[in-house]
N, C-alpha and C positions, 0 to 999 in steps of 0.2 A: 596862647598857650598851646592851640591844636596845632597851629605851623607846625610849631617844637617839636611835640609829641610826632609827630607825621614825617618829619624827618628821622627820629628816634626811631619810629620803625623804619623806615627806607635801611637806616645803617644795619642795623638788626637784621633786617631780611639777606644779607647777602653773606654772611655768614662771619666767620671771626675770616676770615681770607684778605680780603682786606683792608682791616685795622692790624694781622700780622705783616701784611708785605709795606706797611708805612713807612716811607722813610725821614730820618731826621732829617738839621739842618745841615748836618756833615754828611749824607749819604748811608748813614748805617739805619740800615732795620734792625727792630726790638729787638728780634730775636738773638740779635751777633752784640749788641750791646748787653743783652743778660747776660748772657756766654760771658762777656770779657769781665765782667762783675765777678761772678761768679769764681774764672781764674785768678781774676788778683784776693779777693779772700779766700782759696784754698789755698795760695799761696803764703796767706798771711800765716794762715793756718801754719802748714807746714815748716815756717823758718821758725814758730815757734817750738813746735816736737821738735825740731833740728837744735835747738836752742837750751831746752829743757831735758834734753839727752845729754848735750853736751854738760852739763853746769852738777848734771845726777853724775856724770862718770869721769868730775874730779876734775876736767875741763878751763881753763884758762880761758872762761867769760866772765867776764864781772855781771854781779847781778842785775843790777842793775837794769841792763842790755837785756838781759833774762826777761825782766820783769815789765822792759818798755813793749817788744816783743808779741809776746800774751796779750799786756791791755791792749794797744796794735790789735791783735787777733778777735780778740772779743770784742771790742768794738765792729769790727769790720761783720763778725757776722752778726752781730744785733741787727747792724744796720739794714743788713739785707732780705732777715726776718721781717722787722716791721712795716 
């Protein structure tokens, strides 16, 4: 137990820089991963917004496609906020 506490203390003494610069198996750091995932969520939200606006303007877009895009955006946003 004491050894594990010493390890935690040693890590916390280095600040967040060591943890932030850690690389995953594919070589991507944590910040890049989060940025990429947030970009995907933003893209889903923008696609849903475009579909809603097109439907509201009387465009020839099937309602089920709009609903699928809205749900995809909603679920991706919920996942990122959990």
